[in-house]
Backbone as ProteinMPNN parsed JSONL, in Angstrom:
{"seq_chain_A": "XXXXXXXXXXXXXXXXXXXXXXXXXXXXXXXXXXXXXXXXXXXXXXXXXXXXXXXXXXXXXXXXXXXXXXXXXXXXXXXXXXXXXXXXXXXXXXXXXXXXXXXXXXXXXXXXXXXXXXXXXXXXXXXXXXXXXXXXXXXXXXXXXXXXXXXXXXXXXXXXXXXXXXXXXXXXXXXXXXXXX", "coords_chain_A": {"N_chain_A": [[0.825, -1.193, 0.0], [1.868, 1.317, 0.897], [3.98, 1.376, -0.869], [2.559, 1.508, -3.297], [1.38, 4.072, -3.096], [3.696, 5.603, -3.051], [4.66, 5.025, -5.623], [2.55, 6.135, -7.152], [2.79, 8.862, -6.504], [5.383, 9.407, -7.485], [5.049, 8.8, -10.211], [3.062, 10.682, -10.803], [4.517, 13.044, -10.508], [6.664, 12.869, -12.358], [5.687, 11.943, -14.887], [4.296, 14.079, -16.306], [6.498, 15.516, -17.182], [7.814, 14.271, -19.196], [7.845, 13.469, -22.714], [4.625, 12.927, -24.244], [4.492, 10.733, -25.957], [6.419, 9.006, -25.104], [6.197, 6.497, -23.793], [5.23, 4.883, -25.867], [7.408, 5.055, -27.63], [9.44, 3.784, -26.15], [8.292, 1.259, -25.995], [8.253, 0.595, -28.724], [11.009, 0.494, -29.271], [11.653, -1.646, -27.612], [10.166, -3.741, -28.84], [11.52, -3.828, -31.256], [14.131, -4.597, -30.539], [14.025, -6.768, -28.756], [14.007, -9.601, -29.552], [16.438, -9.678, -30.882], [18.291, -9.073, -28.838], [17.81, -11.261, -27.125], [18.629, -13.357, -28.811], [21.325, -12.677, -29.129], [22.292, -12.944, -26.493], [21.912, -15.702, -26.168], [23.603, -16.674, -28.232], [26.147, -15.703, -27.45], [26.52, -16.618, -24.828], [25.271, -19.013, -24.495], [23.081, -19.178, -22.958], [19.572, -19.161, -22.357], [16.765, -17.098, -22.17], [14.594, -18.291, -20.166], [12.014, -19.965, -18.264], [12.272, -21.525, -14.97], [12.034, -24.239, -15.499], [12.903, -24.383, -18.041], [11.218, -24.511, -20.164], [9.447, -22.477, -20.985], [9.603, -19.274, -22.477], [10.925, -16.369, -20.938], [8.713, -13.921, -19.949], [8.461, -10.573, -20.994], [7.485, -7.406, -20.006], [6.421, -4.066, -20.588], [6.091, -1.552, -18.246], [4.362, 0.941, -16.221], [5.917, 3.173, -13.858], [8.486, 3.051, -11.267], [11.531, 1.739, -9.852], [11.578, 0.952, -6.372], [13.587, 2.368, -4.905], [14.252, 4.546, -6.616], [11.749, 5.764, -6.832], [11.43, 6.538, -4.18], [13.495, 8.422, -4.014], [12.596, 10.328, -5.846], [10.356, 11.126, -4.441], [11.613, 12.198, -2.197], [12.956, 14.453, -3.181], [10.827, 16.32, -4.158], [10.37, 18.402, -5.905], [9.045, 19.717, -8.74], [10.3, 21.413, -10.598], [13.031, 20.999, -10.235], [13.171, 18.303, -11.113], [12.325, 18.661, -13.741], [14.515, 20.043, -14.728], [16.477, 18.061, -14.38], [15.508, 16.015, -16.075], [15.706, 17.452, -18.416], [18.429, 17.647, -18.941], [19.951, 16.614, -21.223], [19.091, 18.368, -23.26], [19.822, 20.868, -22.223], [22.559, 20.506, -22.2], [23.024, 20.448, -24.954], [22.447, 23.1, -25.595], [24.514, 24.417, -24.245], [26.714, 23.336, -25.607], [26.211, 24.283, -28.233], [26.171, 27.121, -27.888], [28.747, 27.505, -26.89], [30.234, 26.733, -29.112], [29.476, 28.772, -30.957], [30.332, 31.107, -29.612], [33.046, 30.751, -29.442], [34.213, 31.649, -31.783], [32.957, 34.076, -32.276], [33.524, 36.645, -33.241], [34.166, 36.284, -35.941], [31.713, 35.359, -36.927], [30.177, 37.618, -36.386], [31.215, 39.44, -38.191], [30.459, 38.406, -40.566], [28.937, 38.902, -43.632], [26.395, 37.883, -44.25], [25.096, 37.526, -41.9], [22.128, 37.654, -40.126], [20.414, 40.704, -39.353], [19.134, 40.709, -36.836], [20.761, 39.098, -35.313], [23.058, 40.447, -34.892], [25.451, 41.947, -32.695], [25.173, 39.964, -30.799], [26.832, 38.628, -29.054], [27.173, 39.288, -26.247], [24.505, 38.756, -25.145], [24.453, 35.977, -25.712], [26.608, 35.03, -24.161], [25.604, 35.585, -21.628], [23.333, 33.934, -21.658], [24.6, 31.452, -21.831], [25.875, 31.419, -19.356], [23.612, 31.354, -17.674], [22.444, 28.879, -18.413], [24.505, 27.091, -17.724], [24.48, 27.499, -14.946], [21.896, 26.556, -14.337], [22.221, 23.872, -15.041], [24.031, 23.045, -13.078], [22.475, 23.477, -10.814], [20.499, 21.551, -11.146], [21.886, 19.175, -11.015], [22.937, 18.839, -8.456], [25.312, 17.954, -5.933], [24.273, 16.329, -3.833], [21.922, 15.163, -4.915], [22.988, 13.741, -7.081], [24.655, 12.001, -5.647], [22.755, 10.571, -4.164], [21.364, 9.29, -6.239], [23.354, 7.573, -7.242], [23.555, 5.883, -5.109], [21.399, 4.215, -5.174], [20.501, 0.953, -4.897], [19.559, -0.96, -6.747], [18.271, -2.281, -9.812], [17.415, 0.236, -11.961], [15.942, 0.079, -14.223], [14.201, -2.054, -14.362], [12.354, -4.957, -13.108], [13.023, -8.228, -12.084], [11.357, -11.068, -11.893], [11.384, -14.088, -10.348], [9.541, -15.928, -9.467], [7.369, -16.065, -11.235], [8.612, -16.016, -13.64], [9.074, -13.521, -15.105], [9.957, -10.412, -16.622], [9.833, -7.085, -15.839], [9.894, -4.083, -17.395], [10.604, -0.807, -16.644], [9.312, 1.911, -18.177], [9.399, 4.652, -17.677], [11.808, 5.577, -16.238], [13.602, 5.107, -18.331], [12.632, 6.858, -20.277], [13.115, 9.22, -18.924], [15.894, 9.607, -19.075], [16.349, 9.507, -21.75], [14.972, 11.468, -22.954], [13.416, 13.404, -25.471], [12.01, 15.75, -27.656]], "CA_chain_A": [[0.0, 0.0, 0.0], [2.773, 2.466, 0.937], [4.727, 1.351, -2.129], [1.654, 1.986, -4.34], [1.275, 5.523, -2.947], [4.998, 6.107, -3.466], [4.659, 4.934, -7.084], [1.593, 7.1, -7.688], [3.387, 10.199, -6.374], [6.517, 9.522, -8.413], [4.481, 8.853, -11.557], [2.385, 11.97, -10.932], [5.506, 14.116, -10.625], [7.555, 12.722, -13.506], [5.012, 11.702, -16.173], [4.063, 15.302, -17.088], [7.756, 16.11, -17.621], [8.365, 13.526, -20.325], [6.95, 13.571, -23.865], [3.476, 12.03, -24.152], [4.684, 9.518, -26.752], [7.618, 8.303, -24.62], [5.89, 5.089, -23.536], [5.161, 4.215, -27.171], [8.764, 4.953, -28.189], [10.144, 2.724, -25.416], [7.696, 0.002, -26.453], [8.725, 0.339, -30.095], [12.41, 0.061, -29.169], [11.628, -2.999, -27.042], [9.733, -4.691, -29.869], [12.56, -3.905, -32.277], [15.376, -5.184, -30.056], [13.828, -7.886, -27.836], [14.488, -10.877, -30.083], [17.861, -9.526, -31.205], [19.035, -9.197, -27.582], [17.692, -12.661, -26.682], [19.497, -14.169, -29.675], [22.717, -12.354, -28.812], [22.608, -13.595, -25.201], [22.016, -17.147, -26.411], [24.789, -16.94, -29.053], [27.38, -15.381, -26.735], [26.671, -17.301, -23.541], [24.605, -20.308, -24.482], [21.935, -19.091, -22.056], [18.3, -18.807, -22.96], [15.858, -16.498, -21.197], [13.486, -19.226, -20.024], [11.626, -20.179, -16.872], [13.089, -22.48, -14.233], [11.964, -25.557, -16.127], [13.497, -24.29, -19.361], [10.215, -24.779, -21.195], [8.755, -21.27, -21.437], [10.416, -18.061, -22.545], [10.623, -15.371, -19.922], [7.851, -12.855, -20.448], [8.946, -9.22, -20.718], [6.407, -6.434, -20.15], [6.729, -2.659, -20.35], [5.13, -1.128, -17.224], [4.503, 2.249, -15.583], [6.499, 3.174, -12.525], [9.899, 3.176, -10.951], [11.928, 0.874, -8.746], [11.279, 1.596, -5.088], [14.63, 3.331, -4.549], [14.119, 5.76, -7.421], [10.49, 6.392, -6.424], [11.71, 7.21, -2.902], [14.317, 9.597, -4.308], [11.703, 11.317, -6.449], [9.562, 11.649, -3.332], [12.48, 13.001, -1.313], [13.151, 15.723, -3.877], [9.549, 16.376, -4.878], [10.284, 19.683, -6.605], [8.923, 19.44, -10.178], [11.252, 22.202, -11.384], [14.29, 20.26, -10.153], [13.095, 17.132, -11.991], [12.284, 19.151, -15.122], [15.91, 20.32, -15.096], [17.193, 16.787, -14.487], [15.042, 15.376, -17.312], [16.143, 18.269, -19.538], [19.887, 17.751, -19.023], [20.495, 16.5, -22.592], [18.796, 19.584, -24.02], [20.67, 21.936, -21.696], [23.903, 20.229, -22.695], [23.063, 20.877, -26.348], [22.513, 24.565, -25.605], [25.88, 24.768, -23.844], [27.607, 22.983, -26.716], [25.961, 25.191, -29.347], [26.626, 28.467, -27.553], [30.211, 27.473, -26.796], [30.692, 26.718, -30.496], [29.305, 30.102, -31.547], [31.126, 32.128, -28.916], [34.474, 30.496, -29.663], [34.662, 32.449, -32.917], [31.858, 34.988, -32.53], [33.968, 37.787, -34.039], [34.026, 35.924, -37.36], [30.289, 35.35, -37.24], [29.709, 39.003, -36.317], [31.664, 40.14, -39.398], [29.925, 37.71, -41.737], [27.949, 39.779, -44.279], [25.071, 37.264, -44.327], [24.52, 37.407, -40.563], [20.885, 38.427, -40.046], [20.52, 41.88, -38.474], [18.689, 40.406, -35.471], [21.826, 38.38, -34.613], [24.186, 41.358, -34.66], [25.679, 42.287, -31.287], [24.611, 38.865, -30.01], [27.826, 37.98, -28.198], [26.88, 39.457, -24.819], [23.344, 37.943, -24.754], [24.79, 34.551, -25.736], [27.427, 34.745, -22.98], [24.684, 35.586, -20.475], [22.531, 32.71, -21.767], [25.49, 30.343, -21.475], [26.034, 31.486, -17.896], [22.349, 30.904, -17.064], [22.282, 27.442, -18.657], [25.48, 26.401, -16.862], [23.98, 27.584, -13.572], [20.761, 25.638, -14.228], [22.734, 22.5, -15.039], [24.615, 22.776, -11.767], [21.39, 23.399, -9.841], [19.779, 20.295, -11.338], [22.735, 18.026, -10.687], [23.674, 19.1, -7.225], [26.058, 16.793, -5.457], [23.479, 15.394, -3.025], [21.03, 14.393, -5.782], [23.859, 12.788, -7.777], [25.082, 10.988, -4.674], [21.599, 9.727, -3.861], [21.074, 8.449, -7.404], [24.359, 6.506, -7.316], [23.388, 4.964, -3.978], [20.273, 3.305, -5.395], [21.105, -0.365, -5.014], [18.686, -1.862, -7.491], [18.21, -1.944, -11.226], [16.38, 1.25, -12.127], [15.223, -0.136, -15.474], [13.177, -3.083, -14.316], [12.272, -5.947, -12.041], [13.136, -9.581, -12.585], [10.589, -11.894, -10.957], [11.675, -15.5, -10.591], [8.405, -16.792, -9.135], [6.537, -16.291, -12.421], [9.495, -15.879, -14.8], [8.776, -12.33, -15.89], [10.777, -9.213, -16.504], [9.045, -5.877, -16.03], [10.768, -2.968, -17.748], [10.004, 0.485, -16.339], [9.553, 2.815, -19.301], [9.585, 6.04, -17.243], [13.227, 5.934, -16.065], [14.237, 5.142, -19.651], [12.212, 8.11, -20.897], [13.753, 10.351, -18.214], [17.262, 9.831, -19.532], [16.398, 9.538, -23.209], [13.913, 12.39, -23.355], [13.588, 14.34, -26.59], [10.708, 16.085, -28.259]], "C_chain_A": [[0.868, 1.255, 0.0], [3.557, 2.548, -0.362], [3.858, 1.858, -3.281], [1.521, 3.503, -4.298], [2.562, 6.191, -3.401], [5.094, 6.122, -4.992], [3.747, 5.994, -7.697], [2.147, 8.515, -7.614], [4.519, 10.407, -7.373], [6.016, 9.628, -9.849], [3.82, 10.211, -11.791], [3.34, 13.131, -11.123], [6.262, 14.053, -11.946], [6.813, 12.623, -14.839], [4.725, 12.986, -16.953], [5.333, 15.931, -17.666], [8.352, 15.421, -18.848], [7.372, 13.578, -21.489], [5.811, 12.553, -23.797], [3.637, 10.734, -24.943], [5.858, 8.671, -26.266], [7.346, 6.824, -24.371], [5.846, 4.305, -24.849], [6.552, 4.051, -27.778], [9.578, 3.877, -27.478], [9.614, 1.363, -25.856], [8.163, -0.384, -27.845], [10.177, -0.147, -30.083], [12.492, -1.356, -28.605], [11.248, -4.025, -28.108], [10.806, -4.892, -30.939], [13.767, -4.72, -31.806], [15.22, -6.434, -29.199], [14.424, -9.183, -28.367], [15.979, -10.817, -30.409], [18.708, -9.698, -29.948], [18.977, -10.632, -27.069], [18.631, -13.558, -27.503], [20.97, -13.925, -29.36], [23.142, -13.012, -27.497], [22.809, -15.085, -25.412], [23.284, -17.476, -27.201], [26.087, -16.737, -28.283], [27.599, -16.234, -25.496], [26.106, -18.711, -23.52], [23.387, -20.309, -23.57], [20.694, -18.673, -22.823], [17.425, -18.219, -21.868], [14.602, -17.362, -21.133], [13.17, -19.392, -18.543], [12.506, -21.254, -16.237], [13.103, -23.865, -14.827], [12.589, -25.571, -17.516], [12.511, -24.49, -20.492], [9.612, -23.507, -21.796], [9.708, -20.08, -21.438], [9.979, -17.113, -21.441], [9.808, -14.263, -20.575], [8.45, -11.502, -20.048], [7.803, -8.261, -20.995], [6.955, -5.034, -19.87], [5.665, -2.143, -19.383], [5.404, 0.304, -16.758], [5.287, 2.095, -14.293], [7.999, 3.254, -12.493], [10.26, 2.107, -9.94], [11.727, 1.655, -7.448], [12.311, 2.663, -4.732], [14.529, 4.632, -5.32], [12.824, 6.493, -7.071], [10.679, 7.133, -5.094], [12.519, 8.482, -3.126], [13.475, 10.707, -4.933], [10.826, 11.941, -5.372], [10.361, 12.545, -2.398], [12.719, 14.388, -1.893], [11.917, 15.959, -4.755], [9.313, 17.707, -5.593], [10.201, 19.432, -8.11], [9.906, 20.234, -11.044], [12.62, 21.509, -11.385], [14.268, 19.078, -11.117], [12.988, 17.538, -13.447], [13.708, 19.44, -15.599], [16.711, 19.033, -15.26], [16.807, 16.077, -15.778], [15.564, 16.132, -18.535], [17.643, 18.38, -19.712], [20.433, 17.574, -20.442], [20.255, 17.762, -23.418], [19.653, 20.744, -23.533], [22.11, 21.748, -22.167], [24.068, 20.645, -24.15], [23.152, 22.385, -26.483], [23.931, 25.014, -25.271], [26.84, 24.504, -24.995], [27.445, 23.953, -27.879], [26.461, 26.599, -29.074], [28.145, 28.538, -27.45], [30.825, 27.492, -28.194], [30.621, 28.119, -31.11], [30.237, 31.136, -30.922], [32.624, 31.962, -29.146], [35.026, 31.386, -30.779], [33.592, 33.481, -33.298], [32.28, 36.189, -33.374], [33.843, 37.506, -35.531], [32.558, 35.91, -37.773], [29.746, 36.778, -37.314], [30.081, 39.773, -37.591], [31.112, 39.519, -40.682], [28.816, 38.557, -42.359], [26.532, 39.201, -44.31], [24.426, 37.06, -42.959], [23.245, 38.253, -40.498], [21.029, 39.59, -39.056], [20.114, 41.59, -37.026], [19.753, 39.664, -34.658], [23.029, 39.272, -34.318], [24.244, 41.741, -33.187], [25.123, 41.213, -30.345], [25.578, 38.218, -29.042], [27.494, 38.08, -26.72], [25.627, 38.686, -24.391], [23.644, 36.437, -24.755], [25.647, 34.176, -24.538], [26.55, 34.663, -21.735], [23.829, 34.322, -20.484], [23.36, 31.497, -21.379], [25.694, 30.292, -19.966], [24.781, 30.958, -17.188], [22.188, 29.393, -17.212], [23.27, 26.646, -17.808], [25.016, 26.396, -15.412], [22.814, 26.625, -13.365], [21.216, 24.181, -14.234], [23.304, 22.141, -13.674], [23.543, 22.666, -10.696], [20.677, 22.053, -9.935], [20.596, 19.097, -10.89], [23.573, 18.296, -9.449], [24.261, 17.802, -6.692], [25.191, 15.819, -4.664], [22.492, 14.584, -3.863], [21.842, 13.345, -6.537], [24.277, 11.648, -6.857], [23.933, 10.028, -4.374], [21.254, 8.797, -5.029], [22.067, 7.291, -7.476], [24.225, 5.495, -6.184], [22.185, 4.045, -4.118], [20.854, 1.938, -5.716], [20.133, -1.368, -5.638], [18.688, -1.404, -8.944], [17.096, -0.924, -11.424], [15.579, 1.062, -13.409], [14.153, -1.208, -15.391], [13.292, -4.0, -13.127], [12.293, -7.324, -12.681], [12.49, -10.497, -11.56], [10.811, -13.37, -11.295], [10.472, -16.392, -10.312], [7.476, -17.025, -10.332], [7.31, -16.031, -13.718], [9.109, -14.703, -15.69], [9.817, -11.254, -15.633], [9.829, -8.052, -16.755], [10.012, -4.731, -16.253], [10.008, -1.674, -17.469], [10.321, 1.468, -17.463], [9.863, 4.233, -18.842], [11.037, 6.404, -16.948], [13.976, 5.984, -17.397], [13.904, 6.462, -20.326], [12.881, 9.313, -20.23], [15.141, 10.645, -18.744], [17.373, 9.928, -21.043], [15.423, 10.56, -23.774], [14.335, 13.268, -24.529], [12.209, 14.578, -27.183], [10.78, 15.998, -29.753]], "O_chain_A": [[0.641, 2.161, -0.801], [3.779, 3.634, -0.898], [4.357, 2.566, -4.156], [1.546, 4.156, -5.341], [2.527, 7.228, -4.062], [5.549, 7.101, -5.584], [4.13, 6.672, -8.651], [1.993, 9.29, -8.558], [4.605, 11.449, -8.023], [6.505, 10.455, -10.618], [3.996, 10.819, -12.847], [3.019, 14.095, -11.817], [6.477, 15.084, -12.585], [7.28, 13.178, -15.833], [4.896, 12.989, -18.172], [5.251, 16.788, -18.546], [9.286, 15.935, -19.464], [6.171, 13.719, -21.261], [6.017, 11.43, -23.336], [2.986, 9.738, -24.629], [6.254, 7.72, -26.94], [8.179, 5.981, -24.705], [6.365, 3.192, -24.928], [6.844, 3.016, -28.378], [10.323, 3.138, -28.12], [10.386, 0.427, -26.067], [8.436, -1.554, -28.113], [10.529, -1.086, -30.797], [13.297, -2.168, -29.061], [11.915, -5.048, -28.264], [10.975, -5.995, -31.46], [14.36, -5.455, -32.595], [16.216, -7.109, -28.938], [15.257, -9.799, -27.702], [16.696, -11.801, -30.228], [19.729, -10.387, -29.978], [19.993, -11.167, -26.622], [19.333, -14.406, -26.954], [21.767, -14.863, -29.33], [24.233, -13.574, -27.407], [23.763, -15.668, -24.896], [23.971, -18.447, -26.884], [27.029, -17.514, -28.443], [28.74, -16.541, -25.148], [26.424, -19.505, -22.635], [22.727, -21.338, -23.424], [20.763, -17.931, -23.803], [17.345, -18.766, -20.768], [13.673, -17.198, -21.924], [13.959, -19.007, -17.679], [13.378, -21.821, -16.895], [14.082, -24.596, -14.676], [12.785, -26.634, -18.104], [12.908, -24.624, -21.65], [9.302, -23.47, -22.987], [10.509, -19.904, -20.52], [8.808, -17.068, -21.065], [10.177, -13.738, -21.626], [8.888, -11.315, -18.913], [7.213, -8.283, -22.075], [7.833, -4.85, -19.027], [4.471, -2.274, -19.653], [6.518, 0.812, -16.883], [5.319, 1.015, -13.703], [8.678, 3.48, -13.495], [9.382, 1.611, -9.234], [11.711, 2.886, -7.452], [11.941, 3.755, -4.301], [14.7, 5.708, -4.747], [12.81, 7.723, -7.019], [10.146, 8.227, -4.909], [12.255, 9.505, -2.495], [13.626, 11.88, -4.592], [10.581, 13.147, -5.388], [9.844, 13.531, -1.873], [12.685, 15.383, -1.169], [11.986, 15.804, -5.974], [8.169, 18.081, -5.851], [11.178, 18.98, -8.708], [10.3, 19.768, -12.112], [13.284, 21.442, -12.419], [15.228, 18.865, -11.857], [13.506, 16.837, -14.316], [14.065, 19.122, -16.733], [17.53, 18.922, -16.172], [17.676, 15.588, -16.5], [15.835, 15.525, -19.572], [18.097, 19.145, -20.563], [21.319, 18.333, -20.835], [21.122, 18.176, -24.188], [20.157, 21.522, -24.343], [22.795, 22.718, -22.493], [25.126, 21.139, -24.541], [23.839, 22.898, -27.366], [24.483, 25.89, -25.938], [27.679, 25.345, -25.319], [28.439, 24.399, -28.452], [27.104, 27.207, -29.93], [28.757, 29.518, -27.875], [31.816, 28.182, -28.434], [31.587, 28.592, -31.708], [30.852, 31.938, -31.624], [33.381, 32.929, -29.053], [36.175, 31.821, -30.719], [33.348, 33.732, -34.478], [31.473, 36.705, -34.148], [33.458, 38.387, -36.301], [32.207, 36.394, -38.849], [28.953, 37.104, -38.197], [29.34, 40.659, -38.018], [31.293, 40.072, -41.767], [27.849, 38.895, -41.677], [25.565, 39.958, -44.389], [23.339, 36.49, -42.862], [23.286, 39.448, -40.789], [21.701, 39.454, -38.034], [20.684, 42.159, -36.095], [19.655, 39.606, -33.432], [23.922, 38.879, -33.568], [23.215, 41.846, -32.518], [24.665, 41.512, -29.242], [25.182, 37.338, -28.278], [27.526, 37.076, -26.008], [25.666, 38.014, -23.361], [23.146, 35.705, -23.899], [25.445, 33.114, -23.949], [26.731, 33.784, -20.892], [23.622, 33.706, -19.439], [22.875, 30.611, -20.676], [25.682, 29.212, -19.375], [24.882, 30.207, -16.218], [21.838, 28.705, -16.253], [22.898, 25.625, -17.23], [25.15, 25.384, -14.724], [22.741, 25.953, -12.336], [20.66, 23.351, -13.515], [23.074, 21.039, -13.176], [23.668, 21.863, -9.772], [20.293, 21.481, -8.915], [20.034, 18.103, -10.429], [24.771, 18.011, -9.415], [23.767, 16.709, -6.968], [25.35, 14.606, -4.801], [22.246, 13.42, -3.55], [21.431, 12.188, -6.625], [24.253, 10.48, -7.244], [24.125, 8.813, -4.336], [20.892, 7.64, -4.815], [21.675, 6.155, -7.741], [24.725, 4.375, -6.288], [21.968, 3.181, -3.267], [21.603, 1.779, -6.68], [19.921, -2.465, -5.122], [19.063, -0.273, -9.252], [15.944, -1.199, -11.085], [14.632, 1.809, -13.659], [13.281, -1.274, -16.258], [14.167, -3.863, -12.271], [11.649, -7.55, -13.705], [13.028, -10.681, -10.468], [10.47, -13.833, -12.384], [10.381, -17.492, -10.856], [6.859, -18.086, -10.428], [6.706, -15.847, -14.775], [8.849, -14.872, -16.882], [10.456, -11.201, -14.583], [9.109, -8.029, -17.754], [10.851, -4.441, -15.4], [8.911, -1.464, -17.986], [11.483, 1.815, -17.671], [10.54, 4.963, -19.566], [11.476, 7.471, -17.378], [14.878, 6.803, -17.575], [14.784, 7.115, -20.885], [13.178, 10.307, -20.892], [15.529, 11.808, -18.852], [18.392, 10.386, -21.56], [15.09, 10.511, -24.958], [15.445, 13.797, -24.573], [11.359, 13.688, -27.195], [9.785, 16.244, -30.434]]}, "name": "protein", "num_of_chains": 1, "seq": "XXXXXXXXXXXXXXXXXXXXXXXXXXXXXXXXXXXXXXXXXXXXXXXXXXXXXXXXXXXXXXXXXXXXXXXXXXXXXXXXXXXXXXXXXXXXXXXXXXXXXXXXXXXXXXXXXXXXXXXXXXXXXXXXXXXXXXXXXXXXXXXXXXXXXXXXXXXXXXXXXXXXXXXXXXXXXXXXXXXXX"}
């Protein structure tokens, strides 16, 4: 019961931050790679993903939710803005990379005759934007959140149940780190 409430809170906080089609994209990737990964495991190790009797293939399902440790962490830091920044890290990194590229040789861009007038004198605003984005990245990945994430002692991508030979893959943690619109 407590675990269900924990899951509901974590889902309620994170689901609005990820693209609405993320579950479908994770499912599509699973369908595309499931048999390939099973075949590779069997070819490389001789092992087959099967139940204890070796008769039935292990069932893999894509499910809502998070492992308990990650759900607890989301509950501990229940600030949606913090999680929006954490989920948006790849995009913020792209902004930093792009602005750093432009600013490295901004004088050449500034002198380029085809530079649109609205981009002229853009060096100072870009430097300020770079400063803001760097600050936001540091705020989102503060040392205590990073430390807490590394201390999660369970697989954050899924659960492996031996009693009924199933694997449940959590699509939300995958979407959190692979988010793109």
